[in-house]
Each structure stands twice: as C-alpha cells, then as structure tokens.
N, C-alpha and C positions, 0 to 999 in steps of 0.2 A: 593407409589409412586412406580414405577418401571421404571430403567431407563436403556438402552442399551447402552454402550461405544463403539465406532468405530472408533480408531486413529491409522490406520493401517501403517503411515511414522514415528507414533514414535520410537526414538531409546529406549525407558522408558517405555512403555505398562504394567507393573508392577505398576510402579511409579503413573501413571497417576490414574489405577483402584484401587489404595491403597488411594491416597489423595481425590479421589470422594468418595469411601465409609466412610473415615473419615469425612469428609465435611457433608455428607448426609447421617447419623447415623440411623435415621429410612426409611430410601428406601433400595430399592434391588438394587443394581448394577451391571451388568452384563457384562462383553464384548459380542460382538455383534460375533456370525456364524450363518451359513446357516442354518435353519431349526429351530429354535427355533421359538415356539410356540408365535403368535400374539396376546400376553396381556400386553405388556408394555405400558408403557405412553409418555415418552420422550425418546430422541437419542440423544447423546452428540459427537458429529463427525467431521473429519477431512479426505477431500477424500473420503467418501464412496462409496462403490459399487450399481449399481442400484438395486441389488437382495437387498439390508434390508430394501428399501422402498417398494418393492412390496412384502415380506412378512407379512411385518411392518404395511400395510394399514395404521392400529387405531391409530397409532402416532400421539398425539394432538400438539407436539413441538419440533422442532428439533434445539442443539444449535451448531453453529461451530463454532470450535476451533481457529478462524481467524475474519480477520474484513473481507477480500474478498472472496465472496461468487457466484462467476462466476462458479465454476466447480459444489459448490452445485444445483448451478440455473439451468446449464445443465441438470440437470437429471430429468424424470417425477414423478414430488414429489404430494402426496394429496391434491385437492384443499384447503381442510380448514387446513394442517397441517402449526402452526405456526413457523417461521422461524428467528430466534434468532444469530446475529452474535457479534462479543466480538468488545467492542469498544477502546479497551486499549489494558488491561490485562501486561500492563510494554513496550508496543511497542512504544508508543508514546513518550518517552524520546527518546530510540533509534532512532526513526525515525528524531527527531529531531537533535541528536549529527551525524547520518550521513549525511543527511543534510544541518547543520552547518560548518562542514569539507570538503565535497565535495567543497561548497560554498568556503571559506577560501580558500581551498584551490589553486583553480583558482584564485581569487582575487590578492592572493597575491605572485602570481606567483612561486609556492613552484616546481612545475615543470621543470621551468625553471634553480631555482637554483639546483637539484637535476641533472638535465644533466651537468652542471656547475663541481659539484664538482666532477661528473667521469671525466670532461675531466681536473679537478685536474686547473679549473678558479675562481678566486678571484674578482667578478664583481656585486657589488650593482647594483639592479636596481633602478629607479626614482618612488617613491610611487603613487599609485594610488588613487584616489578620490570617494569616497561611493555614493555620488550626483550621479556617473555616471553608477554604476551599479546595479539598482533597479531589487529587487527580487521579480518575480510573485509566486504564491502561488496557482496552480491549484488544486481545490477539498480543501472546508474547513471544512469539519468535524473532529472528535475528533482528529483523527492523522497531519492534515491539518493546524489545526487551532495551534496546538503544534508547529508545527514550524514554521509557520509564527511567532508565539510571541518569539522563540528562535531567528529566523531571526531578530529580533528588537533592541535585545539586543546589537549587534553588531553594530549600527547606520547606516545599510542598507537601504534607501527607500523601502517599501513593500508593493504588492500589491496583492491583493487576487482576485482568482471567482470558482464561483460556479455555479451549475446550476439555484438553486432557491436563492434569495437575504440572504446575513448576511451579521451581522456587528458584528466589530472584534476591540478594540481599537487599533489607532495607526496604522490600516489597510485601505487603500485604496481599499474598494470591490466593483465588479463588479458580475453582474451576467447574464445569460443567452445566447444565441448567438447572442443577438440583440449588447452587450458589450462585444462579445469576440474580435472581431476585435480590441478596442481601451484598451483590456487590454496588448493584444499582443504585440500592439505597443509600449507600455510604458514600458516593459521587457527587462530587457537583462539576468539577468540570470532566465531560469524558470525551477520549481519545482513541479514534477508533484506526488499526490495522490490522481487521478480520481480512483473511482472505474470504473471495465471492466463491460460494459454493451452494448448492440448493437449500441445505440446512443454515447458512446464514444471509440467503438474499432476502432484502427485508426487516432484516434483525433490529435494524433502526426506528421503530415507530412507534404508535403514540402509547400504547401499552409501555413499553420499555424506556422509552424517552421519559413519560409521566413518573416514572419511580427513581428520577434522578432529584435531588435534592432542589427547593424551591431557588430559582436565581441561577437557574444550572447553564450550562455552556456545553455544545459540542465542535469538537474537533473531529472533522471526518479527513483522512488521508489514504485511504485504502481505493474502493470504489463506491460508485454511487448508487450503485443496484444495492447496495446495504440499508442505503437509507428509504421509507417513504417519504418522500418529501410534501406532501399534504399535509401529513400529520406532523412534522416538524411545525408548515405554519401555524398550524391550531395552535400549538403550545408555545408557539411565540406571540403569537396573538393574543391568548390569554395568560400571558408573561408568566408563563410557567418556566420558559427557557427564557433566558438575559441577549442570546444571541448564538452566531457559530460561525465557525471559520469552515467553508467548503473547498476544496480544492478540486472532487468530484462532483460530476451530476449524473443523474440517470441518461441523460441525454448530453453528447461531449458535439461537438461544441453548442452550450447553453443557447436554447434558440433565442432571438430576438423577441423582446417584451413578456419572455417567463417572467413571474412572479419575484423571482431570486437576486433578479440585479438590483430590483432598489426595495428590500425588503430591509428596512431599518436592524442595522445589530449584525445584519449579516455582509462577511469576507467573504471576496469569492476571486481563486486565482486557477488557471487553466492547465490543471492537473501538471503541476509544475514543484509539488513539493518533495521530490525524488528522483532524478532524472538519471537513466542508467551513465555512468563514465566510460567511454570507450576501453581505455585502459586497463580499467579493472576490472572490467567485463571478462575482457580477451582473456584475462589472464585466470580466472574463474572457470572460461571456459578450458582452457588448456587441462587443467588442473581435474575437470569432471572428464575428457577425453582420456587423458592417461589414464585416470582411475579404472574406467570401464575396457580401456585395452589389457589393463591389469589384470582386470577380473577381479578387480575391488569396485564397490557399491561408493560411487560420487555423493561428493556433497552437495547437497539439494535435492534428492531423489525425490521424486512427488510419488505421495501414496494414492494411488485412484481411488481406490475406496473413502479415501477424505476429501478429495478433490485439491490435496497443496504437498 
C-alpha cells in the first residue's frame, strides 16, 4: 500500500509523517509534492490543492483529517474516489466542552457578573429556570450527538434536528424541512453542528433565527458560511436574540474592524472549538485504510450526493 500525506496547514508535518509510518509499517507513506509518479493508492489530506488530484487520478481513497469536508468537496475529484472523513478523533469531547461552557456562561449570566466585577458591584441575580431554556442541537452526527448528551447532564430540555430521522435517548428529535420550524420554535439556545453543503449554506438566517424563543442564544461551532452574519446583527440589535458564541466566521481570520469584534453579547473564538488530535486521527486513518484494503466500507465514508 502506497499512501500520500498532504497536511499543509499542520505546524508539525514531520510528526504526522512519523506517526503514520509507525502505524502503517507495511505501507510506503510519502509527503505529497508536485510531480510524483501516479502510482499511489490512497491520500491522507487536509486542505489539499487541486494539483494533487490532477496528478494522482488513480487514487482509490482520500481520508480527510477533519470532520468537515466542504473544502475537499469543492475540488474536482475523480468520480470513483472514496472520500472518508474523521468522525471524532478527540473532537467530540472538545465540542461538548465548548458548547456546554457557552451555554452555561449564558444561562448563569456570567457576562453580567464579569461586568459587575469590573464596576466593583456585588449584586446577585435571581436564579433562572432550566425548563425555560430548551437547547436545540442542529446536526446529530457523532459530534452533535455527543453535545446533546452532554447538555442533558445539566438537566436542560434537549431537542435535536437532522436532515434524516435520528433517535437519541432523552432528546426530542425532529427531522427534515417539514419539522424545522417546530424545532426552532421550541428552542431558546441553538447549537449548530451542521455540515456545510449547498443545502445548508446560509441556513442560520433571519427567517430561521427569528423563530427561536425570544431572548434566544446562538452557538455556532460548525462553519461560518452557515450563518448570514448581517441577519444575526439585526436580531441582536432588535433584542430578539440575547447573544451568540461564534467559533467560526464567514471570513477567517475575521477582518479587523468587523462588527462582530465589538458586538455586545457576542463571544468570539478563532475556530478552536474542536481541534484534531494527531494520535486519535492517525488511529482512525489506519482503521479506514485497513477497511478499504479489505473491501469493507470504512467508518466516515462520505456520501457525495449529501455532501457529508
């Protein structure tokens, strides 16, 4: 088995190469560079260039070193190429941490206490009731399901929405376009973990977000292009939404002077809600390649017609 590695955004490319070679001792693992002969079987990539696939049309499979494959799917890929994405790689627990931290910070009004501290004021606020803050999770894949179950541990009502029907213990599940409105109208804190596809681009817009319960809150840990940022601004200014925690933006890095930097009630982080852990990722890559070599469908196989 001959494997190409193309992880251009990594700050430790030699470590990735060493770990893959150690985990695949019988394979030849090389770092991709332009002009290599077209005799490799598989590629392990993050943010690869089109040139890789133009020069290696014989590839049987590509494993994406992340859960989101929108950038990969935007390339011209060989029609027979199997596309595999990471399903967890240590990201699910990080995503659950992030979502629960943002949720609890909003629910317990810690931002108000931070302001009081700066002003030197000691002023306890009345407690809130969890039943008044139902949490809706959009996207119930491996990451979304983990977030929904983590939120349940804090006794919030939890709802879930996905494009196709799912069942999760303790979660009131909705599916499809026909049930999206009912899901949104029952939700006050919305956590978005949807994949970015042609169907989901801009799904967080004025029409959908205005259906959240008054005083709602948005947590977006998926992709910035899912959100129409100007629509969010209008709903924040109107007071329909109380705030947002955004780990992603339509343009990354967020440009200097962008209104999100200074918008009251908005918390920003630089796309760090769930970062790929090399050891976990390499283990998933190995399982995927071994499955493909054995003629078995690998975990994380992407359905091209869905885009994820």
